[in-house]
C-alpha positions as CSV (number, residue, x, y, z in Angstrom):
1,M,110.7,112.2,-4.4
2,D,110.7,108.5,-5.4
3,L,114.1,106.7,-5.7
4,D,114.5,103.6,-7.7
5,G,117.1,101.1,-6.5
6,H,117.8,98.4,-4.0
7,R,119.7,98.0,-0.7
8,F,121.4,95.1,0.9
9,G,122.8,94.9,4.4
10,A,123.9,92.3,7.0
11,R,125.2,92.4,10.6
12,A,126.7,89.5,12.7
13,A,128.0,89.5,16.2
14,A,129.1,86.9,18.8
15,T,129.6,87.2,22.5
16,Y,131.6,84.9,24.8
17,Y,130.8,85.2,28.5
18,F,133.5,84.2,31.1
19,P,132.6,82.0,34.1
20,R,130.9,84.0,36.7
21,F,132.8,85.8,39.4
22,S,132.7,84.4,43.0
23,N,129.7,86.4,44.0
24,E,127.7,84.9,41.1
25,T,125.9,88.2,40.2
26,I,128.4,89.7,37.8
27,L,128.8,88.5,34.2
28,A,131.6,89.7,31.9
29,G,132.1,88.9,28.3
30,I,133.8,89.9,25.1
31,T,132.0,90.6,21.8
32,A,133.1,90.8,18.2
33,G,131.4,91.2,14.9
34,G,130.9,93.1,11.7
35,A,128.4,95.0,9.5
36,Y,128.1,95.4,5.7
37,M,125.7,97.6,3.6
38,K,125.4,98.2,-0.1
39,D,123.1,100.7,-1.9
40,S,122.5,100.8,-5.6
41,M,120.2,103.6,-6.8
42,D,119.0,105.0,-10.2
43,G,120.9,108.3,-10.8
44,K,118.2,109.8,-13.1
45,A,116.0,110.4,-10.1
46,L,118.6,112.9,-8.8
47,G,119.4,114.5,-12.1
48,T,122.6,112.5,-12.8
49,E,123.3,110.5,-15.9
50,E,124.9,107.6,-14.2
51,D,123.7,105.2,-11.5
52,Y,125.6,105.4,-8.2
53,G,126.2,103.1,-5.3
54,I,127.5,103.0,-1.7
55,E,129.4,100.2,-0.1
56,L,130.2,100.4,3.6
57,G,131.7,97.8,5.9
58,E,133.1,97.8,9.4
59,A,134.3,95.4,12.1
60,F,133.9,95.9,15.8
61,G,134.9,94.4,19.2
62,G,134.5,95.2,22.8
63,I,133.5,94.1,26.3
64,K,130.2,93.7,28.2
65,L,129.5,93.8,31.9
66,I,126.2,92.8,33.6
67,K,125.4,93.2,37.3
68,E,122.3,91.3,38.4
69,F,119.9,92.3,41.2
70,S,116.7,90.6,42.5
71,T,114.5,93.1,40.6
72,G,116.6,94.0,37.6
73,R,120.1,94.5,36.4
74,I,122.7,97.2,35.4
75,Y,124.6,96.7,32.2
76,S,127.4,98.4,30.3
77,S,129.5,97.9,27.2
78,A,132.4,99.5,25.4
79,K,132.8,98.8,21.6
80,Y,135.5,99.9,19.1
81,Y,134.4,100.2,15.5
82,E,136.9,100.1,12.6
83,D,136.1,100.9,9.0
84,V,137.0,98.1,6.7
85,T,135.8,99.5,3.4
86,S,134.0,102.7,2.3
87,N,133.4,103.0,-1.5
88,V,131.3,105.8,-3.0
89,D,130.6,106.3,-6.7
90,N,133.0,109.2,-7.5
91,S,130.8,110.4,-10.4
92,A,127.9,110.9,-8.1
93,K,129.8,112.7,-5.4
94,L,126.9,112.6,-3.1
95,L,128.6,111.4,0.1
96,E,131.4,113.2,1.9
97,N,132.9,113.1,5.4
98,D,132.2,109.5,6.0
99,D,132.3,108.4,9.7
100,D,135.7,107.7,11.1
101,S,136.6,104.7,13.3
102,R,134.9,105.3,16.6
103,T,134.4,104.0,20.2
104,E,130.9,103.6,21.5
105,L,130.1,103.5,25.3
106,L,126.7,102.3,26.7
107,I,125.4,102.1,30.2
108,G,121.8,101.3,31.3
109,A,119.6,99.7,33.9
110,T,116.5,97.6,33.8
111,H,113.9,97.4,36.6
112,R,111.3,94.6,36.6
113,L,107.9,96.0,37.4
114,G,106.0,92.8,37.0
115,D,105.6,89.6,35.0
116,N,104.7,91.5,31.8
117,M,106.3,94.9,32.2
118,D,109.7,96.4,32.8
119,F,111.3,99.8,32.9
120,N,114.5,100.5,31.0
121,I,116.8,103.5,30.8
122,A,120.0,103.7,28.9
123,A,122.6,106.3,27.8
124,R,124.9,105.9,24.8
125,T,127.8,108.1,23.6
126,T,130.2,107.9,20.7
127,V,133.7,109.3,21.1
128,A,136.6,109.8,18.7
129,S,134.2,110.7,15.9
130,T,132.7,113.7,14.3
131,R,129.3,112.6,15.7
132,L,128.1,112.5,19.2
133,I,125.0,110.5,20.1
134,H,123.3,110.7,23.5
135,R,120.0,108.9,24.0
136,A,117.9,108.3,27.1
137,E,114.9,106.2,26.7
138,T,112.2,104.8,29.0
139,E,109.9,102.1,27.8
140,K,107.1,100.0,29.1
141,K,106.4,96.9,27.0
142,M,103.4,94.8,27.6
143,A,102.2,91.2,26.8
144,S,103.9,89.5,23.9
145,S,106.4,92.2,23.0
146,F,107.8,92.2,26.5
147,S,107.7,88.4,26.8
148,C,109.7,88.0,23.6
149,R,112.3,90.5,24.7
150,I,112.7,89.1,28.2
151,N,112.8,85.5,27.1
152,M,115.5,86.3,24.5
153,F,117.5,88.1,27.1
154,L,117.3,85.3,29.6
155,T,118.1,82.7,27.1
156,E,121.1,84.7,25.9
157,L,122.3,85.0,29.5
158,D,121.8,81.6,30.9
159,S,122.7,79.5,27.8
160,R,126.2,80.8,28.6
161,G,125.9,79.9,32.2
162,P,129.1,78.1,33.2
163,L,129.0,74.4,34.1
164,A,131.8,72.1,35.0
165,M,135.1,73.2,33.4
166,G,133.4,76.4,32.1
167,E,131.5,74.7,29.2
168,S,127.9,75.6,28.4
169,L,124.9,73.4,27.7
170,S,123.6,73.4,24.1
171,P,119.9,72.9,23.5
172,W,118.9,69.2,23.3
173,T,116.0,67.6,21.6
174,P,115.0,64.1,22.7
175,S,114.6,61.4,20.0
176,C,111.0,60.6,21.3
177,N,109.6,64.0,20.3
178,G,111.3,66.5,18.0
179,S,109.0,69.3,19.3
180,I,110.7,69.2,22.6
181,R,113.7,71.5,23.3
182,V,115.7,71.2,26.5
183,E,117.9,74.0,27.6
184,L,119.1,75.9,30.6
185,S,117.1,79.0,31.3
186,G,117.1,81.8,33.7
187,H,113.5,81.4,34.8
188,R,113.1,81.3,38.5
189,T,112.3,77.6,38.9
190,T,113.1,75.0,41.6
191,S,112.5,71.4,42.4
192,D,112.7,71.8,46.2
193,S,109.6,73.6,47.2
194,G,109.4,71.6,50.4
195,A,112.4,73.5,51.8
196,L,110.0,76.3,52.7
197,L,107.9,73.8,54.8
198,L,111.1,72.6,56.5
199,R,112.2,76.2,57.2
200,E,108.8,76.8,58.8
201,A,109.2,73.8,61.1
202,L,112.9,74.7,61.9
203,D,111.9,78.3,62.8
204,N,109.1,77.0,65.1
205,S,111.6,74.9,67.0
206,G,113.7,77.9,67.8
207,M,116.9,75.7,67.4
208,I,118.7,78.1,65.0
209,D,118.1,81.2,67.2
210,A,119.2,79.3,70.3
211,L,122.4,78.2,68.7
212,D,123.1,81.6,67.2
213,D,122.7,83.1,70.7
214,H,125.1,80.7,72.4
215,L,127.7,79.8,69.8
216,V,131.1,81.5,70.0
217,D,132.0,83.1,66.6
218,H,135.7,83.5,66.3
219,R,135.5,85.4,63.0
220,D,136.4,89.1,62.5
221,P,133.0,90.9,62.6
222,D,134.1,93.4,60.0
223,R,134.7,90.5,57.5
224,V,131.6,88.4,58.1
225,R,129.4,87.9,55.0
226,H,127.3,85.0,56.1
227,S,125.8,84.7,59.6
228,L,126.1,81.5,61.6
229,A,122.3,81.2,61.6
230,S,122.1,81.3,57.7
231,Q,125.0,78.7,57.5
232,L,123.4,76.4,60.0
233,R,120.1,76.7,58.2
234,T,121.8,75.8,54.9
235,L,123.4,72.7,56.3
236,V,120.3,71.3,58.1
237,L,117.8,72.1,55.3
238,Q,120.0,70.8,52.5
239,R,120.6,67.6,54.3
240,S,116.9,67.2,55.0
241,M,116.2,67.5,51.2
242,G,118.9,65.0,50.3
243,W,121.7,67.5,49.4
244,I,124.3,65.9,51.8
245,D,127.6,67.2,50.5
246,L,129.0,70.6,51.4
247,S,129.7,71.2,47.7
248,D,126.0,70.9,46.9
249,T,125.5,74.5,47.9
250,D,127.5,75.5,44.8
251,T,125.1,73.4,42.7
252,L,122.1,75.2,44.3
253,R,123.8,78.6,44.3
254,R,121.3,80.1,41.8
255,D,118.1,78.3,43.0
256,P,115.8,81.1,44.1
257,L,113.9,79.0,46.6
258,W,117.1,78.0,48.4
259,Q,118.1,81.7,48.6
260,L,114.8,82.4,50.3
261,A,114.8,79.4,52.6
262,C,118.2,79.8,54.1
263,S,118.6,83.6,54.4
264,D,118.1,85.8,57.4
265,A,116.8,88.6,55.3
266,R,113.2,89.3,54.3
267,G,111.5,90.7,51.2
268,T,113.2,90.2,47.9
269,T,116.6,90.9,49.4
270,P,117.6,87.2,49.6
271,L,117.3,86.9,45.8
272,A,120.2,89.3,45.4
273,Q,122.4,87.7,48.2
274,D,125.2,85.3,47.7
275,R,125.0,81.8,49.2
276,P,127.8,80.4,51.4
277,S,130.4,78.5,49.5
278,Q,131.7,75.0,50.3
279,A,134.8,76.5,51.9
280,T,132.7,78.7,54.1
281,L,130.6,75.8,55.3
282,S,133.7,73.8,55.9
283,R,135.0,76.5,58.2
284,L,131.7,76.4,60.0
285,L,132.2,72.7,60.9
286,T,135.6,73.6,62.3
287,C,134.0,76.4,64.4
288,L,131.2,74.2,65.7
289,G,133.7,71.5,66.6
290,R,135.6,73.7,69.0
291,D,135.5,72.9,72.7
292,D,133.4,76.0,73.5
293,N,130.8,75.2,70.9
294,I,130.3,71.4,70.6
295,D,128.1,71.2,73.7
296,T,125.9,73.9,72.3
297,V,125.3,71.8,69.2
298,H,124.3,68.8,71.4
299,E,121.8,71.1,73.2
300,G,120.4,72.2,69.8
301,L,119.6,68.6,68.9
302,L,118.0,68.0,72.2
303,R,115.9,71.2,71.8
304,L,114.6,69.9,68.4
305,A,113.6,66.6,70.1
306,V,111.7,68.4,72.8
307,W,110.0,70.7,70.3
308,R,108.9,67.6,68.3
309,L,107.5,65.9,71.4
310,T,105.4,68.9,72.4
311,S,104.5,70.7,69.1
312,L,101.5,68.5,68.2
313,N,100.3,68.2,71.8
314,G,99.5,71.9,72.5
315,G,102.8,72.3,74.3
316,E,102.0,69.5,76.8
317,R,105.1,67.6,77.8
318,P,105.3,63.9,78.3
319,E,105.4,62.3,81.8
320,H,107.3,59.2,80.9
321,L,110.0,58.5,78.3
322,T,112.1,55.5,77.4
323,L,115.5,56.2,76.1
324,D,117.1,53.7,73.7
325,I,120.9,53.5,73.4
326,D,122.6,51.8,70.5
327,G,125.6,51.8,68.3
328,L,125.4,53.0,64.8
329,P,128.4,52.0,62.8
330,I,129.2,54.4,59.9
331,D,131.5,53.4,57.0
332,V,134.2,55.8,56.1
333,H,135.9,56.0,52.7
334,G,139.5,56.9,53.5
335,H,141.6,57.1,56.6
336,Q,139.9,59.7,58.6
337,G,141.4,60.3,62.0
338,G,140.0,58.0,64.6
339,S,138.4,55.5,62.2
340,A,139.5,51.9,62.2
341,F,138.8,48.6,60.4
342,H,136.2,46.5,62.2
343,G,136.2,42.8,61.5
344,L,132.5,42.3,62.2
345,Y,131.4,44.8,59.6
346,G,134.3,44.1,57.2
347,A,134.9,47.8,56.7
348,R,136.6,50.9,58.1
349,I,134.2,52.6,60.4
350,Y,133.4,55.1,63.2
351,S,131.4,53.6,66.1
352,P,129.1,56.4,67.4
353,L,126.4,56.0,70.0
354,V,123.0,57.3,69.2
355,A,120.1,57.9,71.7
356,S,116.5,57.7,70.5
357,L,113.0,57.5,71.8
358,A,111.6,54.3,70.1
359,E,107.9,55.0,70.8
360,T,108.0,58.4,69.2
361,G,110.9,58.0,66.7
362,D,112.9,61.0,68.0
363,M,116.7,61.3,68.0
364,V,117.9,63.1,71.1
365,G,121.7,62.6,71.2
366,G,124.8,61.3,69.4
367,L,128.3,60.7,70.5
368,L,131.1,59.9,68.0
369,R,133.6,57.3,69.1
370,E,136.7,55.8,67.4
371,G,136.1,52.8,65.1
372,N,137.8,50.3,67.5
373,A,135.8,51.5,70.6
374,G,134.2,48.8,72.7
375,P,130.4,48.6,72.8
376,A,130.0,50.3,76.2
377,E,132.9,52.7,76.0
378,N,131.9,56.2,77.3
379,A,128.4,54.9,78.0
380,D,128.7,55.2,81.8
381,T,129.3,59.0,81.6
382,W,127.3,59.9,78.5
383,I,124.0,58.1,79.2
384,P,123.5,59.6,82.7
385,H,124.3,63.1,81.4
386,L,121.8,62.7,78.6
387,V,119.1,61.4,81.0
388,R,119.6,64.3,83.3
389,R,119.3,66.9,80.4
390,L,116.2,65.1,79.0
391,N,114.6,65.1,82.4
392,E,115.4,68.8,82.9
393,S,114.0,69.7,79.5
394,T,110.8,67.8,79.6
395,G,110.2,67.1,83.3
396,A,109.5,63.4,82.3
397,K,110.7,60.4,84.2
398,V,113.2,58.7,81.9
399,K,113.9,54.9,81.7
400,V,116.9,53.6,79.8
401,R,116.7,50.6,77.4
402,I,120.0,49.0,76.3
403,D,121.1,45.9,74.5
404,A,123.7,43.3,75.6
405,G,126.7,45.4,74.7
406,F,126.0,48.0,77.4
407,T,125.1,45.8,80.4
408,D,128.6,45.9,81.8
409,N,129.0,46.6,85.5
410,D,130.3,50.2,85.0
411,T,127.3,51.3,83.0
412,L,124.8,49.6,85.3
413,E,126.4,51.1,88.4
414,A,126.5,54.6,86.9
415,L,122.7,54.3,86.2
416,E,122.0,52.9,89.7
417,D,124.0,55.6,91.4
418,R,121.8,58.3,89.8
419,D,118.5,56.4,90.5
420,I,117.9,55.9,86.8
421,E,115.6,52.9,85.9
422,Y,117.1,50.7,83.2
423,L,116.3,47.5,81.2
424,G,118.8,45.6,79.2
425,R,119.6,42.2,77.7
426,L,122.4,40.0,79.1
427,R,124.7,37.8,77.0
428,S,124.2,34.2,77.8
429,H,127.0,32.3,79.5
430,T,127.6,29.2,81.6
431,G,126.5,30.9,84.9
432,L,123.2,32.0,83.5
433,Q,122.5,28.7,81.7
434,T,123.1,26.9,85.0
435,L,120.7,29.3,86.7
436,A,118.0,28.8,84.0
437,A,118.4,25.0,83.8
438,P,115.5,24.1,86.3
439,H,113.1,26.2,84.2
440,L,114.0,24.7,80.8
441,K,111.6,21.8,81.0
442,R,108.7,21.4,78.6
443,P,105.3,20.9,80.3
444,R,103.7,17.6,80.0
445,G,101.2,16.9,77.2
446,R,100.8,17.7,73.5
447,P,102.1,21.3,72.7
448,P,99.5,23.7,71.3
449,E,99.6,25.0,67.7
450,Q,100.9,28.4,68.9
451,P,104.4,28.4,70.5
452,R,104.3,29.2,74.3
453,E,106.4,31.6,76.3
454,W,107.2,31.8,80.1
455,C,108.8,34.5,82.2
456,H,110.6,33.9,85.5
457,D,112.0,36.3,88.0
458,L,115.5,35.4,89.2
459,A,118.3,37.0,91.2
460,Y,121.8,36.8,89.8
461,Q,125.2,38.1,90.7
462,A,128.0,38.1,88.1
463,G,131.6,37.9,89.1
464,T,132.1,41.6,88.5
465,W,128.9,42.7,90.1
466,P,129.1,43.9,93.7
467,A,125.6,42.7,94.5
468,P,122.9,40.5,93.0
469,R,120.6,42.1,90.4
470,R,117.1,41.3,89.2
471,V,117.2,39.1,86.1
472,V,114.1,38.1,84.1
473,L,114.4,34.7,82.3
474,V,112.4,34.4,79.2
475,V,111.7,30.8,77.9
476,Q,110.3,30.2,74.5
477,E,109.0,27.4,72.4
478,R,110.1,27.4,68.8
479,P,108.2,25.6,65.9
480,D,109.9,22.4,64.8
481,D,112.4,22.5,67.7
482,L,112.3,20.1,70.5
483,L,114.6,22.3,72.7
484,L,113.5,25.4,74.5
485,H,115.1,28.8,73.8
486,A,116.0,31.1,76.6
487,F,117.4,34.6,77.0
488,F,117.9,37.0,79.9
489,L,117.0,40.6,80.8
490,V,118.6,42.6,83.6
491,T,116.6,45.5,85.2
492,N,116.2,47.5,88.4
493,L,112.5,48.1,87.8
494,G,110.3,47.2,90.8
495,K,108.7,43.8,90.8
496,F,105.4,45.1,92.0
497,D,104.8,47.6,89.2
498,W,106.8,45.7,86.6
499,P,106.0,41.9,86.6
500,P,108.2,39.8,84.3
501,E,105.7,39.8,81.4
502,K,105.5,43.6,81.5
503,V,109.3,43.9,81.5
504,L,109.4,41.7,78.4
505,A,106.8,43.8,76.6
506,L,108.7,47.0,77.3
507,Y,112.0,45.5,76.0
508,R,110.4,44.3,72.8
509,K,109.5,47.9,71.8
510,R,113.2,48.3,71.3
511,G,112.8,47.0,67.7
512,S,111.2,50.3,66.7
513,A,114.4,52.2,67.8
514,E,116.6,50.1,65.5
515,A,114.2,50.7,62.6
516,H,114.4,54.5,63.1
517,M,118.2,54.3,63.3
518,G,118.2,52.4,60.0
519,E,116.0,55.1,58.5
520,V,118.5,57.7,59.5
521,K,121.3,55.9,57.6
522,S,119.2,55.1,54.5
523,S,117.2,58.3,54.1
524,L,119.9,60.8,55.0
525,D,122.9,58.8,53.6
526,M,124.9,59.5,56.7
527,H,128.6,59.6,56.0
528,L,131.5,61.3,57.8
529,S,134.0,62.6,55.4
530,S,136.3,65.1,57.2
531,T,139.9,64.0,56.7
532,D,143.2,65.1,58.1
533,R,144.1,68.5,56.7
534,G,147.3,70.3,57.3
535,V,148.1,70.4,61.1
536,S,144.7,68.9,62.0
537,T,144.9,66.4,64.9
538,V,142.8,63.3,65.3
539,Q,140.7,65.2,67.9
540,D,140.1,68.0,65.4
541,V,138.9,65.6,62.7
542,M,136.7,63.7,65.1
543,A,135.2,66.9,66.4
544,R,134.3,68.0,62.8
545,N,132.8,64.6,62.2
546,E,130.8,64.7,65.4
547,V,129.3,68.0,64.2
548,N,128.4,66.2,60.9
549,L,126.7,63.5,62.9
550,L,124.7,65.9,65.0
551,L,123.6,68.0,62.1
552,T,122.4,64.9,60.3
553,L,120.4,64.0,63.3
554,C,119.0,67.5,63.4
555,A,118.0,67.1,59.7
556,Y,116.2,63.9,60.7
557,Q,114.4,65.6,63.5
558,V,113.1,68.4,61.2
559,L,111.9,65.8,58.7
560,H,110.4,63.7,61.4
561,G,108.4,66.6,62.8
562,L,106.9,67.3,59.4
563,R,106.2,63.6,58.9
564,C,104.3,63.3,62.2
565,L,102.1,66.3,61.1
566,L,101.5,64.7,57.7
567,E,100.6,61.3,59.3
568,R,98.1,63.1,61.6
569,Q,96.5,65.0,58.7
570,T,96.4,62.1,56.2
571,R,95.9,59.3,58.8
572,Q,98.4,57.0,57.1
573,G,102.0,56.0,57.7
574,W,104.9,57.8,55.9
575,S,108.5,56.9,55.4
576,L,111.0,59.8,55.2
577,K,111.9,58.8,51.6
578,R,108.3,58.7,50.5
579,M,107.5,62.1,52.1
580,R,110.6,63.7,50.5
581,E,109.9,62.3,47.0
582,Q,106.1,62.8,46.9
583,V,105.6,65.9,49.1
584,L,108.8,67.9,49.4
585,K,110.4,67.4,46.0
586,V,107.8,69.5,44.1
587,A,108.6,71.8,41.2
588,A,107.7,75.4,41.4
589,T,108.1,78.7,39.6
590,L,108.8,82.0,41.4
591,T,107.5,85.4,40.2
592,V,108.5,88.7,41.7
593,H,106.1,91.7,41.5
594,A,107.3,94.8,43.4
595,R,108.0,93.4,46.9
596,R,105.8,90.4,46.6
597,I,107.3,86.9,45.7
598,T,104.8,84.3,44.6
599,V,105.6,80.6,44.5
600,H,103.6,78.7,41.9
601,L,103.6,75.0,42.8
602,G,103.4,72.2,40.2
603,D,100.5,69.9,39.9
604,A,102.2,67.2,42.0
605,A,101.5,69.4,45.1
606,D,97.7,69.2,44.7
607,K,97.5,65.8,46.4
608,W,99.2,66.4,49.7
609,W,100.1,70.0,50.2
610,P,96.5,71.2,51.0
611,S,96.2,68.8,53.9
612,L,99.7,69.7,55.1
613,L,99.3,73.5,54.9
614,K,96.0,73.2,56.7
615,G,97.7,71.5,59.6
616,L,100.9,73.5,59.6
617,P,99.7,76.0,62.3
618,R,99.5,73.0,64.7
619,L,103.3,72.9,64.7
620,T,103.5,75.3,67.5
621,A,106.7,77.0,68.6
622,L,108.6,75.7,71.6
623,T,108.1,77.9,74.7
């Protein structure tokens, strides 16, 4: 039968979601709202003389819980409904036994089958009422209907995602174009696609596995949630990509690519795993700084250097290496234990030693020292030990190249006692100037347009030296200067194989080492920030900061290995900053289908990634 009349209804609800729990996969919220409906119908259609109407209203409130997984989610809710008004036309008397106030329970699960299809099953029941509803449904929604549903769901979820202080980001429209809408979304996107390339290089080096095998883990095995390997990977890879602070892992906690790049697990499991927190990584630094672990971290850096030296050469190891030793002052912002104000730099600093291979750009060692340490302090023990380990690891004959701060008698004697060849600059003083005086005479005649240079072999014994040593005097002409300039090099290299001119040429390559050390500071923003905490001693603080130094050098080595491959593939020079900004910092979207994860790179990857991926197999594993 046809009924004449009209109906009006409205429903409104709002949900507030609390900041996520510590594991970041559970979302809880409270919901409240109301509903109103009014019917007005022609009574003649039902045989009554008067029109009749129905007016119903109710308010409700409850809680929601969502548990997220890599391929779906489980959700549940509990809502209480309270009747606000229920008016029925008494003359019509067509409605009786109106619903009482009730409680509704819902539980369900969604499994993602692909980009355009999901599987949903839910059960609902109503208690404290005369009605009982139980429904189980399965549905497969394709194309636009699914996309609309999943997009609305993700927007609802992530627009509530907690930021600093628990607030959420409202959609924003830039003034340049009103058609643009900027908002936080739950899509699996990232701006750090290059972390996968760095993970590949790091795995080939074998450094993480070697550390994991030899480090002493003092944690209770029954309470371990994050392995040492995954935490080490997190620190090295994040520093390589420019995320230098421990707290940055909280910023990246929901980035799917970082979950994949740092995890030990395979398949889609990493997408459902929690990432280590700042506190967890801080405890890792303490663990690595213990006496039974710090030497293992030093060996890990050396292993990375050996891998880099051999990876692009088919595993062939070099026969000769030149080790450069230099200080690398690092500013500190606070009063970290062991730091001190240095008048030369006008700042509070640590004064670490760093060892590198200038010709190849590799960092092979680091030693943290107090801020007021002398230039050569600890050099007489540390340098010979590093040379021995480098020789054992590569089989190469190692020479040491040092500047004037390290040519004290203790350091030179330590090298000579172990038959280590060295080359260093001497500070000029009265004794050396007197020795050089006969050679500081300009030749007769008009000087040529290009300044000239002369080298002379001398023997010199300083007051603290037990015996004379070979000294090379270098005399130079300078434009617009009538006086000759001179400086001195001390070495134990043989005169027959190493004439003075060849000694000078070898020393001048030291400039490359200083350039690489400057790149470490500028590209990786090296800073040592561990401060005195609780009962921490100065030694504990310095041990943590030495670990920070070594991990930063490890990050440099991973980047440098990838850079060398990129230079070989593209046949052009690359700085670390340029490589990171143009090659590694590439946006991508991740999709999950069954057990397959696909990373869709942005257009910025088209220029350099094909060449890099083509040469990636050349980064062979260290054997």
